[in-house]
All heavy atoms as an XYZ file, in Angstrom:
878
protein
N     -27.280    -10.875      1.799
C     -25.865    -11.105      1.966
C     -25.138    -10.759      0.668
O     -25.593    -11.068     -0.414
C     -25.634    -12.577      2.358
C     -24.218    -12.957      2.596
S     -23.654    -12.284      4.154
C     -22.081    -13.023      4.290
N     -23.991    -10.133      0.817
C     -23.169     -9.756     -0.332
C     -22.604    -11.016     -0.981
O     -22.139    -11.933     -0.297
C     -22.028     -8.821      0.124
C     -22.605     -7.535      0.709
C     -21.086     -8.513     -1.027
C     -21.581     -6.639      1.380
N     -22.654    -11.066     -2.304
C     -22.215    -12.222     -3.071
C     -20.682    -12.307     -3.070
O     -19.999    -11.496     -3.697
C     -22.746    -12.112     -4.497
C     -22.475    -13.339     -5.335
O     -21.515    -14.076     -5.044
O     -23.227    -13.550     -6.299
N     -20.162    -13.295     -2.375
C     -18.723    -13.483     -2.230
C     -18.032    -13.696     -3.577
O     -16.932    -13.187     -3.812
C     -18.459    -14.660     -1.290
C     -17.028    -14.941     -0.891
C     -16.418    -13.757     -0.165
C     -16.963    -16.178     -0.026
N     -18.671    -14.418     -4.457
C     -18.079    -14.690     -5.768
C     -17.917    -13.408     -6.582
O     -16.880    -13.197     -7.235
C     -18.936    -15.707     -6.529
C     -18.265    -16.201     -7.793
C     -18.995    -17.376     -8.408
O     -19.468    -18.246     -7.658
O     -19.075    -17.409     -9.648
N     -18.915    -12.529     -6.536
C     -18.813    -11.246     -7.250
C     -17.719    -10.374     -6.659
O     -17.009     -9.671     -7.382
C     -20.155    -10.519     -7.228
C     -21.207    -11.173     -8.123
C     -22.566    -10.538     -7.999
N     -22.577     -9.137     -8.380
C     -23.562     -8.289     -8.069
N     -24.610     -8.724     -7.381
N     -23.523     -7.043     -8.443
N     -17.568    -10.427     -5.340
C     -16.496     -9.664     -4.689
C     -15.142    -10.204     -5.129
O     -14.229     -9.437     -5.454
C     -16.643     -9.689     -3.157
C     -15.438     -9.040     -2.484
C     -17.929     -8.989     -2.729
N     -15.002    -11.528     -5.184
C     -13.745    -12.133     -5.650
C     -13.416    -11.724     -7.080
O     -12.269    -11.417     -7.394
C     -13.809    -13.656     -5.548
C     -13.359    -14.167     -4.203
O     -12.451    -13.619     -3.600
N     -13.998    -15.216     -3.730
N     -14.412    -11.720     -7.950
C     -14.195    -11.316     -9.340
C     -13.733     -9.862     -9.416
O     -12.817     -9.533    -10.173
C     -15.478    -11.489    -10.154
C     -15.856    -12.933    -10.403
C     -17.250    -13.084    -11.001
O     -17.920    -12.064    -11.294
O     -17.679    -14.240    -11.166
N     -14.356     -9.005     -8.625
C     -13.981     -7.593     -8.612
C     -12.591     -7.417     -8.032
O     -11.783     -6.634     -8.553
C     -15.020     -6.766     -7.819
O     -16.306     -6.983     -8.392
C     -14.689     -5.284     -7.851
N     -12.284     -8.149     -6.966
C     -10.945     -8.091     -6.378
C      -9.890     -8.492     -7.402
O      -8.854     -7.827     -7.525
C     -10.858     -8.992     -5.143
C      -9.466     -9.115     -4.523
C      -8.981     -7.761     -4.001
C      -9.461    -10.155     -3.428
N     -10.132     -9.553     -8.136
C      -9.185     -9.990     -9.162
C      -8.941     -8.886    -10.187
O      -7.798     -8.666    -10.612
C      -9.692    -11.256     -9.859
S      -9.595    -12.731     -8.828
N      -9.987     -8.170    -10.546
C      -9.859     -7.104    -11.537
C      -9.068     -5.921    -10.995
O      -8.193     -5.387    -11.687
C     -11.242     -6.654    -11.997
N      -9.353     -5.495     -9.775
C      -8.680     -4.287     -9.274
C      -7.278     -4.569     -8.734
O      -6.431     -3.679     -8.746
C      -9.525     -3.536     -8.217
C      -9.750     -4.369     -6.962
C     -10.825     -3.049     -8.806
C     -10.495     -3.636     -5.864
N      -7.018     -5.793     -8.288
C      -5.708     -6.126     -7.723
C      -4.823     -6.881     -8.712
O      -3.699     -7.248     -8.374
C      -5.884     -6.954     -6.455
N      -5.345     -7.121     -9.902
C      -4.600     -7.859    -10.930
C      -4.160     -9.227    -10.410
O      -3.001     -9.615    -10.527
C      -3.398     -7.051    -11.431
C      -3.757     -5.683    -11.902
N      -4.457     -5.463    -13.063
C      -3.544     -4.472    -11.344
C      -4.645     -4.168    -13.218
N      -4.109     -3.539    -12.181
N      -5.114     -9.937     -9.802
C      -4.869    -11.277     -9.275
C      -5.562    -12.315    -10.144
O      -6.636    -12.049    -10.693
C      -5.425    -11.408     -7.857
C      -4.847    -10.532     -6.761
C      -5.669    -10.679     -5.483
C      -3.398    -10.883     -6.516
N      -4.973    -13.482    -10.228
C      -5.675    -14.602    -10.850
C      -6.647    -15.150     -9.811
O      -6.468    -14.915     -8.609
C      -4.677    -15.686    -11.266
O      -4.153    -16.328    -10.118
N      -7.659    -15.892    -10.238
C      -8.569    -16.498     -9.258
C      -7.834    -17.381     -8.252
O      -8.195    -17.414     -7.073
C      -9.533    -17.317    -10.117
C      -9.533    -16.612    -11.440
C      -8.123    -16.111    -11.614
N      -6.783    -18.055     -8.699
C      -6.013    -18.911     -7.796
C      -5.280    -18.068     -6.746
O      -5.215    -18.432     -5.571
C      -5.014    -19.768     -8.580
C      -5.658    -20.797     -9.481
C      -6.227    -20.210    -10.785
O      -5.776    -19.122    -11.233
O      -7.132    -20.836    -11.344
N      -4.718    -16.941     -7.171
C      -4.043    -16.053     -6.219
C      -5.044    -15.480     -5.222
O      -4.753    -15.380     -4.027
C      -3.343    -14.909     -6.955
C      -2.135    -15.340     -7.760
C      -1.593    -14.234     -8.640
O      -2.400    -13.514     -9.266
O      -0.365    -14.104     -8.713
N      -6.215    -15.107     -5.711
C      -7.253    -14.556     -4.828
C      -7.695    -15.576     -3.793
O      -8.017    -15.203     -2.654
C      -8.443    -14.077     -5.652
N      -7.683    -16.851     -4.156
C      -8.056    -17.903     -3.205
C      -7.159    -17.885     -1.971
O      -7.595    -18.230     -0.872
C      -7.997    -19.289     -3.859
C      -9.145    -19.533     -4.824
O     -10.137    -18.765     -4.783
O      -9.042    -20.486     -5.619
N      -5.930    -17.457     -2.135
C      -5.007    -17.371     -1.012
C      -5.382    -16.288     -0.005
O      -4.871    -16.283      1.116
N      -6.263    -15.400     -0.407
C      -6.718    -14.313      0.465
C      -8.179    -14.486      0.872
O      -8.838    -13.528      1.260
C      -6.540    -12.962     -0.243
C      -5.103    -12.660     -0.591
C      -4.671    -12.691     -1.915
C      -4.179    -12.351      0.395
C      -3.348    -12.407     -2.233
C      -2.857    -12.074      0.084
C      -2.453    -12.097     -1.234
O      -1.140    -11.819     -1.541
N      -8.667    -15.709      0.818
C     -10.082    -15.981      1.081
C     -10.546    -15.459      2.435
O     -11.644    -14.905      2.550
C     -10.360    -17.479      0.966
N      -9.725    -15.589      3.450
C     -10.117    -15.134      4.790
C     -10.287    -13.621      4.805
O     -11.236    -13.104      5.402
C      -9.072    -15.588      5.844
C      -9.343    -14.950      7.189
C      -9.065    -17.095      5.960
N      -9.396    -12.910      4.134
C      -9.498    -11.447      4.077
C     -10.752    -11.032      3.317
O     -11.470    -10.121      3.736
C      -8.238    -10.837      3.429
C      -7.041    -11.080      4.344
C      -8.423     -9.353      3.146
C      -5.709    -10.693      3.750
N     -11.016    -11.703      2.213
C     -12.206    -11.373      1.416
C     -13.473    -11.663      2.218
O     -14.390    -10.835      2.254
C     -12.203    -12.132      0.070
C     -13.484    -11.858     -0.705
C     -10.981    -11.753     -0.755
N     -13.533    -12.794      2.879
C     -14.702    -13.140      3.698
C     -14.908    -12.130      4.812
O     -16.037    -11.713      5.092
C     -14.548    -14.546      4.277
C     -14.639    -15.635      3.246
C     -14.165    -16.988      3.755
O     -13.738    -17.127      4.900
N     -14.222    -17.988      2.889
N     -13.816    -11.704      5.438
C     -13.900    -10.699      6.499
C     -14.396     -9.370      5.949
O     -15.236     -8.708      6.575
C     -12.537    -10.524      7.171
C     -12.571     -9.465      8.235
O     -12.399     -8.289      7.942
N     -12.781     -9.880      9.471
N     -13.914     -8.985      4.795
C     -14.348     -7.728      4.179
C     -15.825     -7.766      3.820
O     -16.548     -6.796      4.037
C     -13.508     -7.432      2.932
O     -12.178     -7.173      3.307
N     -16.263     -8.883      3.275
C     -17.677     -9.043      2.940
C     -18.529     -8.946      4.202
O     -19.537     -8.232      4.231
C     -17.918    -10.374      2.193
C     -19.394    -10.714      2.128
C     -17.324    -10.311      0.789
N     -18.129     -9.636      5.254
C     -18.892     -9.603      6.509
C     -18.908     -8.200      7.109
O     -19.947     -7.740      7.596
C     -18.308    -10.597      7.505
N     -17.772     -7.517      7.059
C     -17.694     -6.164      7.627
C     -18.589     -5.190      6.873
O     -19.330     -4.413      7.487
C     -16.247     -5.678      7.613
N     -18.540     -5.226      5.560
C     -19.380     -4.327      4.763
C     -20.848     -4.707      4.920
O     -21.709     -3.843      5.086
C     -18.953     -4.322      3.274
C     -19.934     -3.535      2.424
C     -17.541     -3.750      3.128
N     -21.130     -6.002      4.897
C     -22.505     -6.472      5.047
C     -23.116     -5.998      6.369
O     -24.288     -5.639      6.429
C     -22.550     -8.001      4.966
C     -23.931     -8.526      4.667
O     -24.495     -8.159      3.624
O     -24.450     -9.292      5.492
N     -22.306     -5.959      7.417
C     -22.811     -5.552      8.733
C     -23.137     -4.057      8.806
O     -23.813     -3.628      9.737
C     -21.809     -5.918      9.828
O     -20.676     -5.077      9.769
N     -22.661     -3.286      7.845
C     -22.919     -1.839      7.856
C     -24.049     -1.421      6.923
O     -24.391     -0.235      6.883
C     -21.655     -1.045      7.475
O     -21.304     -1.331      6.128
C     -20.500     -1.360      8.403
N     -24.613     -2.366      6.179
C     -25.667     -2.022      5.222
C     -26.900     -1.471      5.938
O     -27.380     -2.066      6.902
C     -26.068     -3.234      4.385
C     -25.027     -3.762      3.410
C     -25.561     -5.010      2.713
C     -24.610     -2.711      2.406
N     -27.400     -0.361      5.454
C     -28.609      0.236      6.008
C     -29.823     -0.613      5.645
O     -30.745     -0.782      6.438
C     -28.779      1.687      5.495
C     -27.658      2.564      6.071
C     -30.146      2.249      5.844
C     -27.594      3.960      5.482
N     -29.804     -1.170      4.446
C     -30.899     -2.001      3.951
C     -30.285     -3.239      3.298
O     -29.408     -3.103      2.450
C     -31.727     -1.199      2.937
C     -32.932     -1.938      2.430
O     -32.910     -3.150      2.233
N     -34.002     -1.199      2.188
N     -30.731     -4.437      3.646
C     -30.144     -5.653      3.059
C     -30.262     -5.717      1.538
O     -29.476     -6.398      0.891
C     -30.920     -6.796      3.708
C     -31.807     -6.221      4.738
C     -31.764     -4.738      4.625
N     -31.218     -4.990      0.972
C     -31.380     -4.986     -0.483
C     -30.192     -4.330     -1.185
O     -29.967     -4.561     -2.373
C     -32.679     -4.271     -0.874
C     -33.899     -5.041     -0.475
N     -34.315     -5.123      0.833
C     -34.771     -5.782     -1.198
C     -35.404     -5.877      0.898
N     -35.695     -6.286     -0.322
N     -29.417     -3.532     -0.473
C     -28.249     -2.881     -1.052
C     -27.119     -3.865     -1.346
O     -26.171     -3.537     -2.055
C     -27.725     -1.770     -0.138
C     -28.639     -0.585     -0.008
C     -28.714      0.101      1.196
C     -29.415     -0.145     -1.059
C     -29.544      1.198      1.342
C     -30.258      0.949     -0.934
C     -30.323      1.625      0.268
N     -27.194     -5.077     -0.814
C     -26.131     -6.072     -0.984
C     -25.870     -6.406     -2.442
O     -24.766     -6.824     -2.797
C     -26.464     -7.335     -0.206
N     -26.843     -6.225     -3.314
C     -26.686     -6.528     -4.736
C     -26.160     -5.354     -5.547
O     -25.857     -5.509     -6.724
C     -28.031     -6.968     -5.335
C     -28.460     -8.332     -4.832
O     -27.578     -9.149     -4.516
O     -29.674     -8.574     -4.742
N     -26.037     -4.198     -4.939
C     -25.577     -3.005     -5.654
C     -24.096     -3.138     -6.001
O     -23.287     -3.536     -5.166
C     -25.810     -1.765     -4.780
C     -25.638     -0.479     -5.548
O     -24.479     -0.155     -5.902
O     -26.646      0.207     -5.795
N     -23.746     -2.794     -7.231
C     -22.358     -2.894     -7.691
C     -21.406     -2.070     -6.833
O     -20.251     -2.440     -6.638
C     -22.240     -2.460     -9.155
C     -22.792     -3.460    -10.137
C     -22.080     -4.812    -10.101
O     -20.839     -4.847     -9.926
O     -22.765     -5.831    -10.230
N     -21.879     -0.952     -6.308
C     -21.017     -0.114     -5.469
C     -20.658     -0.816     -4.167
O     -19.540     -0.677     -3.662
C     -21.689      1.233     -5.185
C     -21.821      2.085     -6.448
C     -22.727      3.266     -6.220
N     -24.105      2.762     -6.048
C     -25.149      3.527     -5.830
N     -25.005      4.846     -5.735
N     -26.360      3.016     -5.705
N     -21.580     -1.592     -3.635
C     -21.322     -2.353     -2.411
C     -20.351     -3.493     -2.702
O     -19.425     -3.760     -1.911
C     -22.637     -2.876     -1.795
C     -23.516     -1.707     -1.332
C     -22.368     -3.865     -0.673
C     -22.918     -0.859     -0.210
N     -20.526     -4.167     -3.821
C     -19.604     -5.221     -4.243
C     -18.192     -4.640     -4.361
O     -17.213     -5.204     -3.853
C     -20.044     -5.844     -5.590
C     -21.449     -6.435     -5.505
C     -19.017     -6.851     -6.099
C     -21.616     -7.583     -4.561
N     -18.107     -3.480     -5.012
C     -16.817     -2.831     -5.198
C     -16.215     -2.412     -3.857
O     -15.004     -2.539     -3.641
C     -16.969     -1.616     -6.128
C     -15.656     -1.057     -6.580
C     -14.999     -1.592     -7.666
C     -15.075      0.006     -5.907
C     -13.775     -1.085     -8.088
C     -13.852      0.519     -6.305
C     -13.200     -0.025     -7.396
N     -17.045     -1.917     -2.951
C     -16.563     -1.521     -1.628
C     -15.939     -2.704     -0.887
O     -14.849     -2.585     -0.314
C     -17.698     -0.919     -0.800
C     -17.374     -0.561      0.658
C     -16.245      0.459      0.730
C     -18.627     -0.042      1.357
N     -16.600     -3.841     -0.898
C     -16.062     -5.026     -0.222
C     -14.746     -5.461     -0.868
O     -13.784     -5.813     -0.171
C     -17.082     -6.166     -0.246
N     -14.671     -5.405     -2.194
C     -13.437     -5.774     -2.893
C     -12.323     -4.768     -2.610
O     -11.168     -5.151     -2.401
C     -13.703     -5.870     -4.392
N     -12.664     -3.481     -2.582
C     -11.663     -2.441     -2.302
C     -11.135     -2.565     -0.882
O      -9.950     -2.353     -0.624
C     -12.264     -1.058     -2.535
N     -12.009     -2.928      0.045
C     -11.583     -3.134      1.434
C     -10.606     -4.303      1.507
O      -9.554     -4.212      2.143
C     -12.794     -3.394      2.327
C     -12.467     -3.515      3.803
C     -13.749     -3.806      4.618
N     -13.559     -3.647      6.026
C     -13.004     -4.571      6.820
N     -12.588     -5.720      6.318
N     -12.869     -4.344      8.114
N     -10.943     -5.398      0.851
C     -10.054     -6.566      0.830
C      -8.723     -6.205      0.169
O      -7.650     -6.565      0.672
C     -10.721     -7.725      0.099
N      -8.780     -5.483     -0.933
C      -7.576     -5.069     -1.643
C      -6.670     -4.232     -0.744
O      -5.453     -4.398     -0.731
C      -7.958     -4.292     -2.898
C      -6.765     -3.838     -3.693
O      -5.918     -4.637     -4.076
N      -6.683     -2.541     -3.940
N      -7.260     -3.332      0.029
C      -6.478     -2.495      0.930
C      -5.761     -3.346      1.979
O      -4.561     -3.189      2.216
C      -7.369     -1.447      1.597
C      -6.648     -0.645      2.656
C      -5.539      0.125      2.325
C      -7.056     -0.683      3.976
C      -4.854      0.846      3.292
C      -6.375      0.041      4.947
C      -5.278      0.794      4.604
O      -4.604      1.505      5.559
N      -6.482     -4.268      2.591
C      -5.856     -5.116      3.600
C      -4.797     -6.028      2.992
O      -3.764     -6.289      3.615
C      -6.905     -5.912      4.380
C      -7.616     -5.030      5.375
C      -8.919     -4.611      5.173
C      -6.959     -4.575      6.512
C      -9.559     -3.776      6.073
C      -7.591     -3.735      7.419
C      -8.891     -3.341      7.190
O      -9.504     -2.502      8.076
N      -5.011     -6.497      1.788
C      -4.005     -7.312      1.100
C      -2.757     -6.477      0.837
O      -1.627     -6.948      1.011
C      -4.577     -7.910     -0.202
C      -5.614     -8.979      0.137
C      -3.470     -8.485     -1.076
C      -6.473     -9.412     -1.041
N      -2.937     -5.213      0.454
C      -1.778     -4.350      0.213
C      -0.996     -4.116      1.499
O       0.233     -4.028      1.481
C      -2.208     -3.019     -0.416
O      -2.796     -2.154      0.529
N      -1.689     -4.029      2.628
C      -1.005     -3.880      3.914
C      -0.205     -5.128      4.255
O       0.893     -5.049      4.800
C      -2.003     -3.581      5.029
C      -2.693     -2.224      4.974
C      -3.700     -2.098      6.117
C      -1.682     -1.092      5.026
N      -0.759     -6.286      3.942
C      -0.031     -7.535      4.185
C       1.268     -7.572      3.409
O       2.303     -7.983      3.937
C      -0.881     -8.736      3.763
C      -1.888     -9.262      4.751
C      -2.664    -10.409      4.127
C      -1.207     -9.728      6.016
N       1.226     -7.143      2.174
C       2.432     -7.122      1.356
C       3.489     -6.210      1.930
O       4.685     -6.507      1.891
N       3.070     -5.100      2.514
C       4.018     -4.140      3.080
C       4.605     -4.634      4.386
O       5.756     -4.375      4.702
C       3.315     -2.802      3.306
N       3.814     -5.369      5.165
C       4.247     -5.777      6.494
C       4.906     -7.151      6.525
O       5.523     -7.503      7.512
C       3.043     -5.787      7.453
C       2.412     -4.425      7.635
C       3.366     -3.411      8.267
O       4.163     -3.795      9.131
O       3.309     -2.242      7.873
N       4.763     -7.911      5.484
C       5.242     -9.297      5.518
C       6.733     -9.417      5.230
O       7.232    -10.500      5.008
C       4.445    -10.138      4.515
N       7.437     -8.312      5.225
C       8.862     -8.366      4.948
C       9.134     -8.713      3.506
O      10.161     -9.297      3.176
N       8.204     -8.347      2.640
C       8.360     -8.665      1.231
C       9.503     -7.854      0.629
O       9.889     -6.809      1.128
C       7.062     -8.392      0.475
O       6.706     -7.032      0.600
N      10.045     -8.368     -0.440
C      11.126     -7.684     -1.131
C      10.591     -6.392     -1.718
O       9.584     -6.385     -2.419
C      11.698     -8.592     -2.253
C      12.740     -7.851     -3.049
C      12.262     -9.871     -1.660
N      11.248     -5.296     -1.423
C      10.808     -3.996     -1.893
C      11.545     -3.586     -3.173
O      11.087     -2.743     -3.899
C      11.031     -2.928     -0.819
C      10.360     -3.201      0.508
C       8.889     -3.276      0.416
N       8.314     -1.955      0.518
C       7.040     -1.699      0.392
N       6.196     -2.673      0.162
N       6.588     -0.487      0.486
N      12.725     -4.179     -3.389
C      13.513     -3.819     -4.556
C      14.340     -5.010     -4.990
O      14.866     -5.747     -4.158
C      14.419     -2.640     -4.195
C      15.055     -1.995     -5.388
C      15.739     -0.695     -5.010
O      15.047      0.245     -4.582
O      16.962     -0.646     -5.139
N      14.451     -5.182     -6.300
C      15.198     -6.305     -6.848
C      15.890     -5.846     -8.114
O      15.292     -5.175     -8.944
C      14.228     -7.455     -7.146
C      14.867     -8.598     -7.871
C      15.628     -9.527     -7.191
C      14.707     -8.747     -9.239
C      16.214    -10.585     -7.848
C      15.298     -9.800     -9.911
C      16.048    -10.733     -9.211
N      17.153     -6.184     -8.257
C      17.903     -5.831     -9.459
C      18.518     -7.089    -10.062
O      19.009     -7.963     -9.343
C      19.033     -4.849     -9.125
O      18.520     -3.634     -8.676
N      18.479     -7.158    -11.375
C      19.127     -8.239    -12.108
C      19.717     -7.622    -13.376
O      19.001     -7.350    -14.339
C      18.139     -9.342    -12.444
N      21.004     -7.350    -13.335
C      21.630     -6.692    -14.475
C      21.089     -5.285    -14.630
O      21.117     -4.486    -13.701
N      20.564     -4.985    -15.815
C      20.029     -3.655    -16.099
C      18.572     -3.496    -15.678
O      18.016     -2.413    -15.771
C      20.128     -3.350    -17.600
C      21.567     -3.205    -18.055
O      22.419     -2.904    -17.192
O      21.839     -3.397    -19.257
N      17.964     -4.588    -15.236
C      16.549     -4.552    -14.870
C      16.424     -4.327    -13.364
O      17.044     -5.026    -12.569
C      15.842     -5.866    -15.261
C      14.392     -5.837    -14.825
C      15.964     -6.108    -16.755
N      15.606     -3.339    -13.012
C      15.375     -3.046    -11.602
C      13.873     -2.959    -11.369
O      13.171     -2.234    -12.065
C      16.033     -1.723    -11.209
C      15.895     -1.390     -9.747
C      16.653     -0.112     -9.407
C      16.539      0.212     -7.955
N      17.286      1.427     -7.603
N      13.394     -3.726    -10.390
C      11.982     -3.718    -10.030
C      11.884     -3.256     -8.595
O      12.602     -3.746     -7.730
C      11.359     -5.125    -10.166
C       9.914     -5.120     -9.708
C      11.487     -5.631    -11.592
N      11.010     -2.294     -8.340
C      10.832     -1.850     -6.955
C       9.366     -1.613     -6.676
O       8.622     -1.164     -7.542
C      11.645     -0.585     -6.670
O      11.215      0.473     -7.481
N       8.983     -1.956     -5.458
C       7.632     -1.693     -4.981
C       7.716     -0.532     -4.022
O       8.694     -0.374     -3.307
C       7.071     -2.920     -4.262
C       6.962     -4.192     -5.091
C       6.540     -5.352     -4.211
C       5.975     -4.002     -6.221
N       6.686      0.275     -3.987
C       6.740      1.433     -3.107
C       5.488      1.518     -2.264
O       4.541      0.764     -2.442
C       6.885      2.707     -3.938
O       5.703      2.927     -4.672
N       5.505      2.474     -1.367
C       4.341      2.721     -0.525
C       3.162      3.215     -1.347
O       2.046      3.279     -0.853
C       4.691      3.720      0.564
N       3.409      3.533     -2.616
C       2.321      3.985     -3.483
C       1.253      2.912     -3.639
O       0.081      3.232     -3.820
C       2.860      4.392     -4.854
C       3.691      5.653     -4.819
C       4.254      6.012     -6.179
O       3.701      5.542     -7.198
O       5.231      6.753     -6.220
N       1.650      1.633     -3.570
C       0.667      0.554     -3.690
C      -0.349      0.622     -2.559
O      -1.551      0.525     -2.788
C       1.357     -0.814     -3.697
C       2.182     -1.039     -4.937
O       1.989     -0.380     -5.950
N       3.120     -1.951     -4.846
N       0.150      0.791     -1.331
C      -0.760      0.895     -0.197
C      -1.587      2.172     -0.274
O      -2.766      2.186      0.033
C       0.010      0.858      1.134
C       0.775     -0.417      1.364
C       2.260     -0.215      1.230
O       2.822      0.671      1.898
O       2.879     -0.955      0.451
N      -0.928      3.257     -0.679
C      -1.613      4.539     -0.794
C      -2.724      4.479     -1.844
O      -3.825      4.985     -1.618
C      -0.604      5.636     -1.148
O      -1.246      6.869     -1.330
N      -2.432      3.853     -2.969
C      -3.438      3.710     -4.023
C      -4.611      2.859     -3.555
O      -5.768      3.172     -3.831
C      -2.822      3.078     -5.274
O      -1.857      3.929     -5.819
N      -4.301      1.787     -2.834
C      -5.358      0.908     -2.320
C      -6.230      1.651     -1.313
O      -7.450      1.496     -1.312
C      -4.751     -0.344     -1.697
N      -5.606      2.471     -0.476
C      -6.366      3.247      0.503
C      -7.236      4.288     -0.191
O      -8.406      4.473      0.170
C      -5.438      3.918      1.512
C      -6.114      4.773      2.577
C      -7.114      3.948      3.391
C      -5.072      5.399      3.490
N      -6.702      4.948     -1.202
C      -7.472      5.930     -1.963
C      -8.672      5.273     -2.631
O      -9.786      5.807     -2.605
C      -6.588      6.618     -3.017
O      -5.508      7.272     -2.346
C      -7.371      7.617     -3.846
N      -8.456      4.104     -3.207
C      -9.541      3.358     -3.843
C     -10.608      2.975     -2.824
O     -11.808      3.135     -3.069
C      -8.978      2.107     -4.513
C      -9.945      1.269     -5.333
C     -10.401      2.042     -6.565
C      -9.277     -0.030     -5.742
N     -10.183      2.507     -1.648
C     -11.114      2.124     -0.588
C     -11.919      3.334     -0.108
O     -13.137      3.255      0.055
C     -10.351      1.469      0.568
C     -11.195      1.109      1.749
C     -12.377      0.393      1.605
C     -10.800      1.461      3.029
C     -13.152      0.055      2.711
C     -11.558      1.126      4.136
C     -12.742      0.422      3.968
N     -11.267      4.444      0.093
C     -11.968      5.661      0.537
C     -12.966      6.142     -0.509
O     -14.073      6.561     -0.179
C     -10.971      6.760      0.869
C     -10.249      6.524      2.170
C      -9.295      7.643      2.498
N      -8.676      7.433      3.797
C      -7.568      8.012      4.181
N      -6.931      8.848      3.368
N      -7.067      7.765      5.379
N     -12.574      6.079     -1.764
C     -13.472      6.473     -2.842
C     -14.691      5.564     -2.901
O     -15.830      6.028     -3.070
C     -12.717      6.437     -4.173
O     -13.550      6.747     -5.242
N     -14.469      4.269     -2.750
C     -15.579      3.305     -2.742
C     -16.485      3.552     -1.546
O     -17.718      3.478     -1.660
C     -15.034      1.878     -2.714
N     -15.903      3.882     -0.405
C     -16.694      4.176      0.798
C     -17.551      5.415      0.572
O     -18.737      5.428      0.916
C     -15.765      4.378      2.015
O     -14.995      3.181      2.208
C     -16.561      4.670      3.271
N     -16.979      6.442     -0.029
C     -17.731      7.665     -0.333
C     -18.890      7.383     -1.284
O     -19.980      7.931     -1.132
C     -16.817      8.738     -0.935
C     -15.829      9.301      0.069
O     -16.001      9.086      1.291
O     -14.860      9.954     -0.385
N     -18.651      6.511     -2.264
C     -19.693      6.189     -3.249
C     -20.870      5.456     -2.617
O     -21.983      5.486     -3.141
C     -19.109      5.346     -4.380
N     -20.637      4.834     -1.474
C     -21.680      4.058     -0.792
C     -22.259      4.785      0.418
O     -22.967      4.179      1.231
C     -21.111      2.708     -0.348
S     -20.622      1.659     -1.706
N     -21.990      6.069      0.526
C     -22.358      6.831      1.729
C     -23.821      6.670      2.133
O     -24.120      6.560      3.316
C     -22.023      8.306      1.535
N     -24.729      6.634      1.209
C     -26.139      6.510      1.553
C     -26.617      5.091      1.789
O     -27.778      4.871      2.138
N     -25.713      4.125      1.615
C     -26.106      2.724      1.737
C     -25.531      2.031      2.959
O     -25.971      0.954      3.338
C     -25.688      1.959      0.479
C     -26.429      2.414     -0.765
S     -25.991      1.424     -2.204
C     -24.481      2.205     -2.679
N     -24.516      2.642      3.571
C     -23.870      2.031      4.732
C     -23.869      3.009      5.894
O     -23.901      4.219      5.708
C     -22.413      1.588      4.422
C     -22.388      0.473      3.395
C     -21.571      2.756      3.967
N     -23.833      2.452      7.103
C     -23.746      3.286      8.284
C     -22.308      3.629      8.553
O     -21.395      2.905      8.138
C     -24.329      2.577      9.527
O     -23.606      1.371      9.732
C     -25.793      2.275      9.348
N     -22.088      4.705      9.235
C     -20.739      5.129      9.592
C     -20.612      5.039     11.102
O     -21.352      5.709     11.828
C     -20.503      6.557      9.114
C     -19.112      7.057      9.445
O     -18.284      6.278      9.949
O     -18.849      8.246      9.183
N     -19.706      4.228     11.580
C     -19.506      4.065     13.014
C     -18.467      5.034     13.558
O     -17.967      4.860     14.646
C     -19.063      2.627     13.340
C     -20.146      1.620     13.041
O     -21.334      2.013     13.065
O     -19.819      0.451     12.799
N     -18.166      6.076     12.785
C     -17.174      7.046     13.203
C     -17.616      7.880     14.395
O     -18.755      7.818     14.865
N     -16.711      8.687     14.897
C     -16.962      9.539     16.050
C     -17.975     10.634     15.718
O     -17.908     11.251     14.670
C     -15.643     10.176     16.499
C     -15.803     11.138     17.642
C     -15.945     10.675     18.926
C     -15.824     12.500     17.409
C     -16.102     11.569     19.981
C     -15.968     13.400     18.436
C     -16.105     12.924     19.725
N     -18.896     10.854     16.614
C     -19.882     11.923     16.462
C     -19.931     12.688     17.771
O     -20.138     12.119     18.841
C     -21.287     11.359     16.140
C     -22.302     12.483     16.075
C     -21.259     10.565     14.856
N     -19.746     14.001     17.693
C     -19.851     14.849     18.878
C     -21.285     15.352     18.937
O     -21.752     16.055     18.044
C     -18.876     16.016     18.785
C     -18.894     16.892     20.005
C     -18.315     16.468     21.195
C     -19.535     18.115     19.971
C     -18.343     17.269     22.321
C     -19.565     18.919     21.083
C     -18.973     18.502     22.265
N     -22.019     14.996     19.973
C     -23.442     15.334     20.070
C     -23.735     16.498     20.999
O     -24.830     17.010     21.022
C     -24.232     14.116     20.509
C     -24.057     12.991     19.516
C     -25.161     12.017     19.634
N     -24.892     10.945     18.695
C     -25.739     10.542     17.794
N     -26.915     11.077     17.692
N     -25.420      9.566     16.975
N     -22.776     16.898     21.798
C     -23.012     18.036     22.690
C     -22.221     17.901     23.966
O     -21.551     16.907     24.222
N     -22.330     18.937     24.778
C     -21.579     18.962     26.023
C     -22.461     18.523     27.167
O     -23.596     18.847     27.266
C     -21.040     20.381     26.314
C     -20.165     20.368     27.543
C     -20.278     20.902     25.121
């Protein structure tokens, strides 16, 4: 089984979350760990850093989607200071997740579409 604590630590690093903030996403992290764990070709791969990173990247991607869909403030201005969030956050999270998935290609199964013949 993939170590949930290591995934949380990695998630905090890549998403710039405090451990307390990450606790608020515990269900997403647990789901990501279970999803990645279910695709492992060999259970011994669960300790590989690339698998840990994959589970964290998956959680990070879903967390970024939540931020986009939750009606969160996309732009805020106060005097001369302007803060805006963009779709780049979701795009970056997806790119990171895809890269992590590619790095684990030999360790996880792919449930994607396969055309076997007519």
